[in-house]
N, CA, C, O and the ligand as a Tripos MOL2 file, in Angstrom:
@<TRIPOS>MOLECULE
protein
  289   287    73     0     0
PROTEIN
NO_CHARGES

@<TRIPOS>ATOM
      1 N          13.8630  -10.1300    4.4880 N.3       1 MET1
      2 CA         13.2470   -9.4410    3.4810 C.3       1 MET1
      3 C          13.7290   -7.9490    3.3300 C.2       1 MET1
      4 O          13.7660   -7.2960    4.3730 O.2       1 MET1
      5 N          14.0730   -7.3760    2.2460 N.am      2 ASN2
      6 CA         14.5350   -6.0030    2.0900 C.3       2 ASN2
      7 C          13.3780   -5.1240    1.6780 C.2       2 ASN2
      8 O          12.2490   -5.5770    1.4880 O.2       2 ASN2
      9 N          13.6790   -3.9380    1.5560 N.am      3 CYS3
     10 CA         12.6750   -2.9240    1.1950 C.3       3 CYS3
     11 C          12.1370   -3.2070   -0.2350 C.2       3 CYS3
     12 O          10.9310   -3.0670   -0.4360 O.2       3 CYS3
     13 N          12.8900   -3.5620   -1.1510 N.am      4 SER4
     14 CA         12.4540   -3.6800   -2.6290 C.3       4 SER4
     15 C          11.5610   -4.9870   -2.6640 C.2       4 SER4
     16 O          10.5530   -5.0720   -3.3660 O.2       4 SER4
     17 N          12.0330   -6.0110   -1.8290 N.am      5 ASP5
     18 CA         11.0730   -7.1680   -1.8950 C.3       5 ASP5
     19 C           9.7430   -6.8460   -1.1970 C.2       5 ASP5
     20 O           8.6890   -7.3540   -1.5790 O.2       5 ASP5
     21 N           9.8130   -6.0230   -0.2070 N.am      6 CYS6
     22 CA          8.6660   -5.5800    0.5850 C.3       6 CYS6
     23 C           7.6450   -4.8440   -0.2970 C.2       6 CYS6
     24 O           6.4330   -5.0430   -0.2070 O.2       6 CYS6
     25 N           8.2150   -3.9770   -1.1600 N.am      7 LYS7
     26 CA          7.2940   -3.2210   -2.1440 C.3       7 LYS7
     27 C           6.7200   -4.1340   -3.2120 C.2       7 LYS7
     28 O           5.5650   -3.9910   -3.6120 O.2       7 LYS7
     29 N           7.4710   -4.9960   -3.6320 N.am      8 ASP8
     30 CA          6.9690   -5.9550   -4.6330 C.3       8 ASP8
     31 C           5.7370   -6.7630   -4.0900 C.2       8 ASP8
     32 O           4.7860   -7.1120   -4.7890 O.2       8 ASP8
     33 N           5.8830   -7.0110   -2.7590 N.am      9 LYS9
     34 CA          4.8500   -7.9620   -2.1120 C.3       9 LYS9
     35 C           3.6360   -7.0730   -1.7280 C.2       9 LYS9
     36 O           2.5490   -7.6370   -1.6050 O.2       9 LYS9
     37 N           3.7140   -5.8700   -1.5470 N.am     10 LEU10
     38 CA          2.7280   -5.0610   -0.9520 C.3      10 LEU10
     39 C           1.4560   -5.1100   -1.7770 C.2      10 LEU10
     40 O           0.3880   -5.3710   -1.2230 O.2      10 LEU10
     41 N           1.5210   -4.8870   -2.9900 N.am     11 ASP11
     42 CA          0.3920   -5.0180   -4.0140 C.3      11 ASP11
     43 C          -0.3950   -6.3540   -3.7710 C.2      11 ASP11
     44 O          -1.6090   -6.3920   -3.5720 O.2      11 ASP11
     45 N           0.4030   -7.4000   -3.8090 N.am     12 ARG12
     46 CA         -0.2440   -8.6230   -3.6050 C.3      12 ARG12
     47 C          -0.9050   -8.9090   -2.1800 C.2      12 ARG12
     48 O          -1.9150   -9.5860   -1.9900 O.2      12 ARG12
     49 N          -0.1280   -8.2550   -1.2090 N.am     13 TYR13
     50 CA         -0.7570   -8.3020    0.0520 C.3      13 TYR13
     51 C          -2.1330   -7.5620    0.2820 C.2      13 TYR13
     52 O          -3.0920   -7.9750    0.9340 O.2      13 TYR13
     53 N          -2.0250   -6.5480   -0.3030 N.am     14 VAL14
     54 CA         -3.3070   -5.6750   -0.3250 C.3      14 VAL14
     55 C          -4.5050   -6.3580   -1.0690 C.2      14 VAL14
     56 O          -5.6840   -6.1840   -0.7620 O.2      14 VAL14
     57 N          -4.0800   -7.1130   -2.0310 N.am     15 ASP15
     58 CA         -4.9580   -8.0530   -2.7560 C.3      15 ASP15
     59 C          -5.3700   -9.4700   -2.1390 C.2      15 ASP15
     60 O          -6.1960  -10.2430   -2.6240 O.2      15 ASP15
     61 N          -4.5790   -9.6640   -0.8970 N.am     16 ARG16
     62 CA         -4.8350  -10.8480   -0.1880 C.3      16 ARG16
     63 C          -4.3830  -12.0800   -0.9970 C.2      16 ARG16
     64 O          -5.0020  -13.1430   -0.9500 O.2      16 ARG16
     65 N          -3.2160  -11.8800   -1.7820 N.am     17 GLU17
     66 CA         -2.7610  -12.9930   -2.5610 C.3      17 GLU17
     67 C          -1.4990  -13.6150   -2.0210 C.2      17 GLU17
     68 O          -0.9570  -14.5070   -2.6720 O.2      17 GLU17
     69 N          -1.0310  -13.2360   -0.9580 N.am     18 LEU18
     70 CA          0.2520  -13.8080   -0.4660 C.3      18 LEU18
     71 C          -0.2060  -15.0220    0.4790 C.2      18 LEU18
     72 O          -1.3230  -15.0570    0.9960 O.2      18 LEU18
     73 N           0.7780  -16.0210    0.6520 N.am     19 ASN19
     74 CA          0.5940  -17.1520    1.6350 C.3      19 ASN19
     75 C           0.9260  -16.6610    2.9540 C.2      19 ASN19
     76 O           1.3370  -15.5170    3.1540 O.2      19 ASN19
     77 N           0.7380  -17.5750    3.8970 N.am     20 ASN20
     78 CA          0.8320  -17.1690    5.3620 C.3      20 ASN20
     79 C           2.2750  -16.7540    5.5930 C.2      20 ASN20
     80 O           2.4950  -15.7090    6.2070 O.2      20 ASN20
     81 N           3.1790  -17.4340    5.1830 N.am     21 THR21
     82 CA          4.6060  -17.1380    5.4250 C.3      21 THR21
     83 C           5.0210  -15.7440    4.8300 C.2      21 THR21
     84 O           5.6960  -14.9330    5.4640 O.2      21 THR21
     85 N           4.5580  -15.5410    3.5610 N.am     22 GLU22
     86 CA          4.8560  -14.3080    3.0470 C.3      22 GLU22
     87 C           4.2810  -13.0560    3.7670 C.2      22 GLU22
     88 O           4.8530  -11.9670    3.8180 O.2      22 GLU22
     89 N           3.1760  -13.3300    4.2700 N.am     23 VAL23
     90 CA          2.3340  -12.2520    5.0300 C.3      23 VAL23
     91 C           3.1060  -12.1250    6.3660 C.2      23 VAL23
     92 O           3.2140  -10.9920    6.8350 O.2      23 VAL23
     93 N           3.6380  -13.1410    7.0060 N.am     24 LEU24
     94 CA          4.3480  -12.9550    8.1890 C.3      24 LEU24
     95 C           5.6300  -12.1110    7.9870 C.2      24 LEU24
     96 O           5.9600  -11.1720    8.7110 O.2      24 LEU24
     97 N           6.3310  -12.5810    6.8750 N.am     25 GLU25
     98 CA          7.6940  -11.8940    6.5640 C.3      25 GLU25
     99 C           7.3040  -10.3630    6.3200 C.2      25 GLU25
    100 O           7.9480   -9.4430    6.8230 O.2      25 GLU25
    101 N           6.2500  -10.1880    5.5440 N.am     26 LEU26
    102 CA          5.9780   -8.7270    5.2830 C.3      26 LEU26
    103 C           5.5690   -7.9240    6.4920 C.2      26 LEU26
    104 O           5.9760   -6.7720    6.6450 O.2      26 LEU26
    105 N           4.7480   -8.5360    7.3750 N.am     27 LYS27
    106 CA          4.4760   -7.7420    8.5630 C.3      27 LYS27
    107 C           5.6600   -7.5380    9.4630 C.2      27 LYS27
    108 O           5.7830   -6.4840   10.0860 O.2      27 LYS27
    109 N           6.5180   -8.4920    9.5500 N.am     28 LEU28
    110 CA          7.7580   -8.3580   10.3080 C.3      28 LEU28
    111 C           8.6140   -6.9930    9.7530 C.2      28 LEU28
    112 O           9.1060   -6.1460   10.4970 O.2      28 LEU28
    113 N           8.6640   -6.9870    8.4480 N.am     29 HIS29
    114 CA          9.4290   -5.9330    7.8670 C.3      29 HIS29
    115 C           8.7330   -4.5410    8.0320 C.2      29 HIS29
    116 O           9.3430   -3.5040    8.2930 O.2      29 HIS29
    117 N           7.2920   -4.6510    7.8370 N.am     30 LEU30
    118 CA          6.6540   -3.3560    8.1030 C.3      30 LEU30
    119 C           6.8530   -2.7610    9.4910 C.2      30 LEU30
    120 O           7.0790   -1.5650    9.6750 O.2      30 LEU30
    121 N           6.7490   -3.7070   10.4900 N.am     31 GLU31
    122 CA          6.9980   -3.3100   11.8710 C.3      31 GLU31
    123 C           8.3890   -2.5550   12.2120 C.2      31 GLU31
    124 O           8.5270   -1.7290   13.1150 O.2      31 GLU31
    125 N           9.3060   -2.9580   11.3940 N.am     32 GLY32
    126 CA         10.6840   -2.4180   11.6650 C.3      32 GLY32
    127 C          11.0240   -1.4260   10.7260 C.2      32 GLY32
    128 O          12.0980   -0.8350   10.8380 O.2      32 GLY32
    129 N          10.1560   -1.1450    9.7190 N.am     33 CYS33
    130 CA         10.5470   -0.1470    8.7280 C.3      33 CYS33
    131 C           9.3910    0.8380    8.3790 C.2      33 CYS33
    132 O           8.4800    0.5440    7.6060 O.2      33 CYS33
    133 N           9.5090    2.0320    9.0180 N.am     34 PRO34
    134 CA          8.4800    3.0420    8.8430 C.3      34 PRO34
    135 C           8.2020    3.4200    7.3640 C.2      34 PRO34
    136 O           7.0410    3.5300    6.9700 O.2      34 PRO34
    137 N           9.2380    3.6140    6.5660 N.am     35 PRO35
    138 CA          8.9340    4.0450    5.1540 C.3      35 PRO35
    139 C           8.0170    2.9750    4.4240 C.2      35 PRO35
    140 O           7.0870    3.3340    3.7010 O.2      35 PRO35
    141 N           8.3040    1.7390    4.6360 N.am     36 CYS36
    142 CA          7.5570    0.6550    4.1030 C.3      36 CYS36
    143 C           6.1450    0.6850    4.6540 C.2      36 CYS36
    144 O           5.1730    0.5560    3.9100 O.2      36 CYS36
    145 N           6.0370    0.8600    5.9980 N.am     37 ALA37
    146 CA          4.5880    0.8140    6.6680 C.3      37 ALA37
    147 C           3.9930    1.9670    6.0390 C.2      37 ALA37
    148 O           2.8330    1.7720    5.6770 O.2      37 ALA37
    149 N           4.4560    3.1050    5.8080 N.am     38 ASP38
    150 CA          3.8220    4.2090    5.2240 C.3      38 ASP38
    151 C           3.2540    3.9170    3.7380 C.2      38 ASP38
    152 O           2.1220    4.2280    3.3670 O.2      38 ASP38
    153 N           4.2010    3.2880    2.9760 N.am     39 HIS39
    154 CA          3.9140    2.7850    1.6780 C.3      39 HIS39
    155 C           2.6440    1.8440    1.7210 C.2      39 HIS39
    156 O           1.7500    1.9240    0.8800 O.2      39 HIS39
    157 N           2.6400    1.0070    2.7000 N.am     40 TYR40
    158 CA          1.5270    0.0050    2.8630 C.3      40 TYR40
    159 C           0.3110    0.7430    3.1580 C.2      40 TYR40
    160 O          -0.6920    0.5290    2.4750 O.2      40 TYR40
    161 N           0.2950    1.6460    4.1680 N.am     41 GLU41
    162 CA         -0.9150    2.5410    4.4850 C.3      41 GLU41
    163 C          -1.4550    2.9720    3.2300 C.2      41 GLU41
    164 O          -2.6160    2.6980    2.9260 O.2      41 GLU41
    165 N          -0.6610    3.6600    2.4430 N.am     42 PHE42
    166 CA         -1.1000    4.2720    1.2030 C.3      42 PHE42
    167 C          -1.6490    3.4230    0.3060 C.2      42 PHE42
    168 O          -2.6410    3.7890   -0.3250 O.2      42 PHE42
    169 N          -1.1150    2.2150    0.1180 N.am     43 GLN43
    170 CA         -1.6280    1.2770   -0.8370 C.3      43 GLN43
    171 C          -3.0360    0.7280   -0.3380 C.2      43 GLN43
    172 O          -3.9810    0.5480   -1.1060 O.2      43 GLN43
    173 N          -3.0730    0.4900    0.9900 N.am     44 ALA44
    174 CA         -4.4680    0.1080    1.5570 C.3      44 ALA44
    175 C          -5.4580    1.1470    1.4110 C.2      44 ALA44
    176 O          -6.6100    0.8710    1.0780 O.2      44 ALA44
    177 N          -5.0510    2.4000    1.6570 N.am     45 HIS45
    178 CA         -6.0910    3.5230    1.5190 C.3      45 HIS45
    179 C          -6.3890    3.6750    0.1480 C.2      45 HIS45
    180 O          -7.5440    3.9800   -0.1490 O.2      45 HIS45
    181 N          -5.4760    3.5030   -0.8100 N.am     46 LEU46
    182 CA         -5.8760    3.6500   -2.2430 C.3      46 LEU46
    183 C          -6.8250    2.5360   -2.5550 C.2      46 LEU46
    184 O          -7.8860    2.7970   -3.1220 O.2      46 LEU46
    185 N          -6.5210    1.3500   -2.2320 N.am     47 LYS47
    186 CA         -7.4300    0.2570   -2.4650 C.3      47 LYS47
    187 C          -9.0150    0.6410   -1.9550 C.2      47 LYS47
    188 O          -9.9880    0.4890   -2.6930 O.2      47 LYS47
    189 N          -9.0840    1.0780   -0.7890 N.am     48 ARG48
    190 CA        -10.2970    1.3700   -0.2360 C.3      48 ARG48
    191 C         -10.9930    2.4260   -0.9450 C.2      48 ARG48
    192 O         -12.1800    2.3750   -1.2680 O.2      48 ARG48
    193 N         -10.1070    3.4980   -1.1970 N.am     49 LEU49
    194 CA        -10.6940    4.6370   -1.9120 C.3      49 LEU49
    195 C         -11.2100    4.2420   -3.3650 C.2      49 LEU49
    196 O         -12.2600    4.7310   -3.7800 O.2      49 LEU49
    197 N         -10.5550    3.4600   -4.0450 N.am     50 VAL50
    198 CA        -10.8720    3.0910   -5.3780 C.3      50 VAL50
    199 C         -12.2590    2.3020   -5.2780 C.2      50 VAL50
    200 O         -13.1790    2.4980   -6.0720 O.2      50 VAL50
    201 N         -12.3160    1.3720   -4.2020 N.am     51 LYS51
    202 CA        -13.4960    0.6590   -4.0280 C.3      51 LYS51
    203 C         -14.7120    1.4600   -3.6140 C.2      51 LYS51
    204 O         -15.8070    1.1480   -4.0830 O.2      51 LYS51
    205 N         -14.6020    2.4310   -2.8010 N.am     52 VAL52
    206 CA        -15.6380    3.3620   -2.4220 C.3      52 VAL52
    207 C         -16.1260    4.2270   -3.4900 C.2      52 VAL52
    208 O         -17.3030    4.4790   -3.7470 O.2      52 VAL52
    209 N         -14.9940    4.6870   -4.1290 N.am     53 SER53
    210 CA        -15.4430    5.8660   -5.1380 C.3      53 SER53
    211 C         -15.1560    5.6090   -6.5820 C.2      53 SER53
    212 O         -14.9600    6.5570   -7.3430 O.2      53 SER53
    213 N         -15.1220    4.3780   -6.9890 N.am     54 CYS54
    214 CA        -14.8250    4.0680   -8.3550 C.3      54 CYS54
    215 C         -15.8870    4.6170   -9.2680 C.2      54 CYS54
    216 O         -15.6010    4.7330  -10.4590 O.2      54 CYS54
    217 N         -16.9620    4.9330   -8.8870 N.am     55 ASP55
    218 CA        -17.9450    5.4890   -9.8450 C.3      55 ASP55
    219 C         -17.9970    7.0440   -9.7000 C.2      55 ASP55
    220 O         -18.7710    7.6850  -10.4110 O.2      55 ASP55
    221 N         -17.2470    7.6120   -8.8620 N.am     56 ARG56
    222 CA        -17.1600    8.9580   -8.7910 C.3      56 ARG56
    223 C         -15.8490    9.5200   -9.1890 C.2      56 ARG56
    224 O         -14.8350    8.8220   -9.2030 O.2      56 ARG56
    225 N         -15.8570   10.8250   -9.5250 N.am     57 ASP57
    226 CA        -14.6350   11.3120  -10.0570 C.3      57 ASP57
    227 C         -14.0590   12.4090   -9.1220 C.2      57 ASP57
    228 O         -13.1820   13.1970   -9.4750 O.2      57 ASP57
    229 N         -14.6650   12.3830   -7.8340 N.am     58 LYS58
    230 CA        -14.0240   13.4090   -6.9980 C.3      58 LYS58
    231 C         -13.1100   12.7430   -5.9990 C.2      58 LYS58
    232 O         -13.5060   11.8520   -5.2490 O.2      58 LYS58
    233 N         -11.9620   13.1720   -6.0120 N.am     59 VAL59
    234 CA        -10.8490   12.6320   -5.1080 C.3      59 VAL59
    235 C         -10.4110   13.6860   -4.2640 C.2      59 VAL59
    236 O         -10.1950   14.7970   -4.7480 O.2      59 VAL59
    237 N         -10.2360   13.4300   -2.9000 N.am     60 PRO60
    238 CA         -9.7750   14.5310   -2.0420 C.3      60 PRO60
    239 C          -8.5510   15.0800   -2.4330 C.2      60 PRO60
    240 O          -7.6600   14.3770   -2.9100 O.2      60 PRO60
    241 N          -8.4310   16.4150   -2.2470 N.am     61 ALA61
    242 CA         -7.2080   17.0870   -2.6860 C.3      61 ALA61
    243 C          -5.9590   16.6250   -2.0820 C.2      61 ALA61
    244 O          -4.9130   16.5700   -2.7270 O.2      61 ALA61
    245 N          -6.0680   16.2430   -0.6680 N.am     62 ALA62
    246 CA         -4.8140   15.8040    0.0270 C.3      62 ALA62
    247 C          -4.3740   14.4310   -0.5420 C.2      62 ALA62
    248 O          -3.1840   14.1190   -0.5890 O.2      62 ALA62
    249 N          -5.3130   13.6680   -0.9490 N.am     63 PHE63
    250 CA         -5.0740   12.3660   -1.5400 C.3      63 PHE63
    251 C          -4.3650   12.5480   -2.8060 C.2      63 PHE63
    252 O          -3.3440   11.9060   -3.0560 O.2      63 PHE63
    253 N          -4.8540   13.3720   -3.5870 N.am     64 ARG64
    254 CA         -4.2990   13.6190   -5.0070 C.3      64 ARG64
    255 C          -2.9020   14.0890   -4.8620 C.2      64 ARG64
    256 O          -2.0230   13.7230   -5.6420 O.2      64 ARG64
    257 N          -2.6630   14.9840   -3.7650 N.am     65 GLU65
    258 CA         -1.3330   15.5170   -3.6110 C.3      65 GLU65
    259 C          -0.4020   14.3520   -3.2250 C.2      65 GLU65
    260 O           0.7030   14.2710   -3.7610 O.2      65 GLU65
    261 N          -0.8300   13.4000   -2.2660 N.am     66 LYS66
    262 CA          0.0640   12.3730   -1.8630 C.3      66 LYS66
    263 C           0.3130   11.4390   -3.0540 C.2      66 LYS66
    264 O           1.3870   10.8610   -3.2170 O.2      66 LYS66
    265 N          -0.6580   11.3320   -3.8140 N.am     67 LEU67
    266 CA         -0.4640   10.3050   -5.0970 C.3      67 LEU67
    267 C           0.5830   10.9720   -5.9720 C.2      67 LEU67
    268 O           1.5020   10.3290   -6.4780 O.2      67 LEU67
    269 N           0.4160   12.3080   -6.1400 N.am     68 ARG68
    270 CA          1.4190   12.9100   -7.0080 C.3      68 ARG68
    271 C           2.8670   12.8300   -6.5270 C.2      68 ARG68
    272 O           3.7850   12.5580   -7.3010 O.2      68 ARG68
    273 N           3.0460   13.0760   -5.2170 N.am     69 GLN69
    274 CA          4.3470   12.8940   -4.6800 C.3      69 GLN69
    275 C           4.9540   11.5750   -4.8520 C.2      69 GLN69
    276 O           6.1630   11.4520   -5.0450 O.2      69 GLN69
    277 N           4.1150   10.5430   -4.7860 N.am     70 ILE70
    278 CA          4.5670    9.2300   -4.7730 C.3      70 ILE70
    279 C           4.9260    8.7630   -6.3690 C.2      70 ILE70
    280 O           5.8650    8.0470   -6.7150 O.2      70 ILE70
    281 N           4.0240    9.3080   -7.1250 N.am     71 LEU71
    282 CA          4.2680    8.9110   -8.5590 C.3      71 LEU71
    283 C           5.4030    9.6040   -9.2940 C.2      71 LEU71
    284 O           6.0530    9.1040  -10.2120 O.2      71 LEU71
    285 N           5.5770   10.9340   -8.7280 N.am     72 LEU72
    286 CA          6.8020   11.5920   -9.4070 C.3      72 LEU72
    287 C           8.0910   11.3470   -9.0350 C.2      72 LEU72
    288 O           9.0180   11.9060   -9.6200 O.2      72 LEU72
    289 ZN         11.4330   -1.4220    4.1670 Zn       73 ZN73
@<TRIPOS>BOND
     1     1     2 1
     2     2     3 1
     3     3     4 2
     4     3     5 am
     5     5     6 1
     6     6     7 1
     7     7     8 2
     8     7     9 am
     9     9    10 1
    10    10    11 1
    11    11    12 2
    12    11    13 am
    13    13    14 1
    14    14    15 1
    15    15    16 2
    16    15    17 am
    17    17    18 1
    18    18    19 1
    19    19    20 2
    20    19    21 am
    21    21    22 1
    22    22    23 1
    23    23    24 2
    24    23    25 am
    25    25    26 1
    26    26    27 1
    27    27    28 2
    28    27    29 am
    29    29    30 1
    30    30    31 1
    31    31    32 2
    32    31    33 am
    33    33    34 1
    34    34    35 1
    35    35    36 2
    36    35    37 am
    37    37    38 1
    38    38    39 1
    39    39    40 2
    40    39    41 am
    41    41    42 1
    42    42    43 1
    43    43    44 2
    44    43    45 am
    45    45    46 1
    46    46    47 1
    47    47    48 2
    48    47    49 am
    49    49    50 1
    50    50    51 1
    51    51    52 2
    52    51    53 am
    53    53    54 1
    54    54    55 1
    55    55    56 2
    56    55    57 am
    57    57    58 1
    58    58    59 1
    59    59    60 2
    60    59    61 am
    61    61    62 1
    62    62    63 1
    63    63    64 2
    64    63    65 am
    65    65    66 1
    66    66    67 1
    67    67    68 2
    68    67    69 am
    69    69    70 1
    70    70    71 1
    71    71    72 2
    72    71    73 am
    73    73    74 1
    74    74    75 1
    75    75    76 2
    76    75    77 am
    77    77    78 1
    78    78    79 1
    79    79    80 2
    80    79    81 am
    81    81    82 1
    82    82    83 1
    83    83    84 2
    84    83    85 am
    85    85    86 1
    86    86    87 1
    87    87    88 2
    88    87    89 am
    89    89    90 1
    90    90    91 1
    91    91    92 2
    92    91    93 am
    93    93    94 1
    94    94    95 1
    95    95    96 2
    96    95    97 am
    97    97    98 1
    98    98    99 1
    99    99   100 2
   100    99   101 am
   101   101   102 1
   102   102   103 1
   103   103   104 2
   104   103   105 am
   105   105   106 1
   106   106   107 1
   107   107   108 2
   108   107   109 am
   109   109   110 1
   110   110   111 1
   111   111   112 2
   112   111   113 am
   113   113   114 1
   114   114   115 1
   115   115   116 2
   116   115   117 am
   117   117   118 1
   118   118   119 1
   119   119   120 2
   120   119   121 am
   121   121   122 1
   122   122   123 1
   123   123   124 2
   124   123   125 am
   125   125   126 1
   126   126   127 1
   127   127   128 2
   128   127   129 am
   129   129   130 1
   130   130   131 1
   131   131   132 2
   132   131   133 am
   133   133   134 1
   134   134   135 1
   135   135   136 2
   136   135   137 am
   137   137   138 1
   138   138   139 1
   139   139   140 2
   140   139   141 am
   141   141   142 1
   142   142   143 1
   143   143   144 2
   144   143   145 am
   145   145   146 1
   146   146   147 1
   147   147   148 2
   148   147   149 am
   149   149   150 1
   150   150   151 1
   151   151   152 2
   152   151   153 am
   153   153   154 1
   154   154   155 1
   155   155   156 2
   156   155   157 am
   157   157   158 1
   158   158   159 1
   159   159   160 2
   160   159   161 am
   161   161   162 1
   162   162   163 1
   163   163   164 2
   164   163   165 am
   165   165   166 1
   166   166   167 1
   167   167   168 2
   168   167   169 am
   169   169   170 1
   170   170   171 1
   171   171   172 2
   172   171   173 am
   173   173   174 1
   174   174   175 1
   175   175   176 2
   176   175   177 am
   177   177   178 1
   178   178   179 1
   179   179   180 2
   180   179   181 am
   181   181   182 1
   182   182   183 1
   183   183   184 2
   184   183   185 am
   185   185   186 1
   186   186   187 1
   187   187   188 2
   188   187   189 am
   189   189   190 1
   190   190   191 1
   191   191   192 2
   192   191   193 am
   193   193   194 1
   194   194   195 1
   195   195   196 2
   196   195   197 am
   197   197   198 1
   198   198   199 1
   199   199   200 2
   200   199   201 am
   201   201   202 1
   202   202   203 1
   203   203   204 2
   204   203   205 am
   205   205   206 1
   206   206   207 1
   207   207   208 2
   208   207   209 am
   209   209   210 1
   210   210   211 1
   211   211   212 2
   212   211   213 am
   213   213   214 1
   214   214   215 1
   215   215   216 2
   216   215   217 am
   217   217   218 1
   218   218   219 1
   219   219   220 2
   220   219   221 am
   221   221   222 1
   222   222   223 1
   223   223   224 2
   224   223   225 am
   225   225   226 1
   226   226   227 1
   227   227   228 2
   228   227   229 am
   229   229   230 1
   230   230   231 1
   231   231   232 2
   232   231   233 am
   233   233   234 1
   234   234   235 1
   235   235   236 2
   236   235   237 am
   237   237   238 1
   238   238   239 1
   239   239   240 2
   240   239   241 am
   241   241   242 1
   242   242   243 1
   243   243   244 2
   244   243   245 am
   245   245   246 1
   246   246   247 1
   247   247   248 2
   248   247   249 am
   249   249   250 1
   250   250   251 1
   251   251   252 2
   252   251   253 am
   253   253   254 1
   254   254   255 1
   255   255   256 2
   256   255   257 am
   257   257   258 1
   258   258   259 1
   259   259   260 2
   260   259   261 am
   261   261   262 1
   262   262   263 1
   263   263   264 2
   264   263   265 am
   265   265   266 1
   266   266   267 1
   267   267   268 2
   268   267   269 am
   269   269   270 1
   270   270   271 1
   271   271   272 2
   272   271   273 am
   273   273   274 1
   274   274   275 1
   275   275   276 2
   276   275   277 am
   277   277   278 1
   278   278   279 1
   279   279   280 2
   280   279   281 am
   281   281   282 1
   282   282   283 1
   283   283   284 2
   284   283   285 am
   285   285   286 1
   286   286   287 1
   287   287   288 2
@<TRIPOS>SUBSTRUCTURE
     1 MET1         2 RESIDUE 1 A MET
     2 ASN2         6 RESIDUE 1 A ASN
     3 CYS3        10 RESIDUE 1 A CYS
     4 SER4        14 RESIDUE 1 A SER
     5 ASP5        18 RESIDUE 1 A ASP
     6 CYS6        22 RESIDUE 1 A CYS
     7 LYS7        26 RESIDUE 1 A LYS
     8 ASP8        30 RESIDUE 1 A ASP
     9 LYS9        34 RESIDUE 1 A LYS
    10 LEU10       38 RESIDUE 1 A LEU
    11 ASP11       42 RESIDUE 1 A ASP
    12 ARG12       46 RESIDUE 1 A ARG
    13 TYR13       50 RESIDUE 1 A TYR
    14 VAL14       54 RESIDUE 1 A VAL
    15 ASP15       58 RESIDUE 1 A ASP
    16 ARG16       62 RESIDUE 1 A ARG
    17 GLU17       66 RESIDUE 1 A GLU
    18 LEU18       70 RESIDUE 1 A LEU
    19 ASN19       74 RESIDUE 1 A ASN
    20 ASN20       78 RESIDUE 1 A ASN
    21 THR21       82 RESIDUE 1 A THR
    22 GLU22       86 RESIDUE 1 A GLU
    23 VAL23       90 RESIDUE 1 A VAL
    24 LEU24       94 RESIDUE 1 A LEU
    25 GLU25       98 RESIDUE 1 A GLU
    26 LEU26      102 RESIDUE 1 A LEU
    27 LYS27      106 RESIDUE 1 A LYS
    28 LEU28      110 RESIDUE 1 A LEU
    29 HIS29      114 RESIDUE 1 A HIS
    30 LEU30      118 RESIDUE 1 A LEU
    31 GLU31      122 RESIDUE 1 A GLU
    32 GLY32      126 RESIDUE 1 A GLY
    33 CYS33      130 RESIDUE 1 A CYS
    34 PRO34      134 RESIDUE 1 A PRO
    35 PRO35      138 RESIDUE 1 A PRO
    36 CYS36      142 RESIDUE 1 A CYS
    37 ALA37      146 RESIDUE 1 A ALA
    38 ASP38      150 RESIDUE 1 A ASP
    39 HIS39      154 RESIDUE 1 A HIS
    40 TYR40      158 RESIDUE 1 A TYR
    41 GLU41      162 RESIDUE 1 A GLU
    42 PHE42      166 RESIDUE 1 A PHE
    43 GLN43      170 RESIDUE 1 A GLN
    44 ALA44      174 RESIDUE 1 A ALA
    45 HIS45      178 RESIDUE 1 A HIS
    46 LEU46      182 RESIDUE 1 A LEU
    47 LYS47      186 RESIDUE 1 A LYS
    48 ARG48      190 RESIDUE 1 A ARG
    49 LEU49      194 RESIDUE 1 A LEU
    50 VAL50      198 RESIDUE 1 A VAL
    51 LYS51      202 RESIDUE 1 A LYS
    52 VAL52      206 RESIDUE 1 A VAL
    53 SER53      210 RESIDUE 1 A SER
    54 CYS54      214 RESIDUE 1 A CYS
    55 ASP55      218 RESIDUE 1 A ASP
    56 ARG56      222 RESIDUE 1 A ARG
    57 ASP57      226 RESIDUE 1 A ASP
    58 LYS58      230 RESIDUE 1 A LYS
    59 VAL59      234 RESIDUE 1 A VAL
    60 PRO60      238 RESIDUE 1 A PRO
    61 ALA61      242 RESIDUE 1 A ALA
    62 ALA62      246 RESIDUE 1 A ALA
    63 PHE63      250 RESIDUE 1 A PHE
    64 ARG64      254 RESIDUE 1 A ARG
    65 GLU65      258 RESIDUE 1 A GLU
    66 LYS66      262 RESIDUE 1 A LYS
    67 LEU67      266 RESIDUE 1 A LEU
    68 ARG68      270 RESIDUE 1 A ARG
    69 GLN69      274 RESIDUE 1 A GLN
    70 ILE70      278 RESIDUE 1 A ILE
    71 LEU71      282 RESIDUE 1 A LEU
    72 LEU72      286 RESIDUE 1 A LEU
    73 ZN73       289 GROUP 0 **** ****
C-alpha cells in the first residue's frame, strides 16, 4: 500500500467500512509512515469531535487552525 491508497482508505477505516485484510494493510502502513499516522489521528479526532459537538458551533481554535492547514 502506498500513501495515496492509504489516504483513500482512511475515511472508510474511520467509518469501520473496511474488511479485515484492508484494515491490516492500513495498520501496517500507518506504523511505518508517520505522515499517514498523523493524518489518521486527525481523521479520527475530527470524527469524534463532530460526534460530540455536532449541535454546537464552538470549535477549539487549535483544531480550527489544524483544519485550515490541512484544507489549504
Ligand atoms: Zn503513508
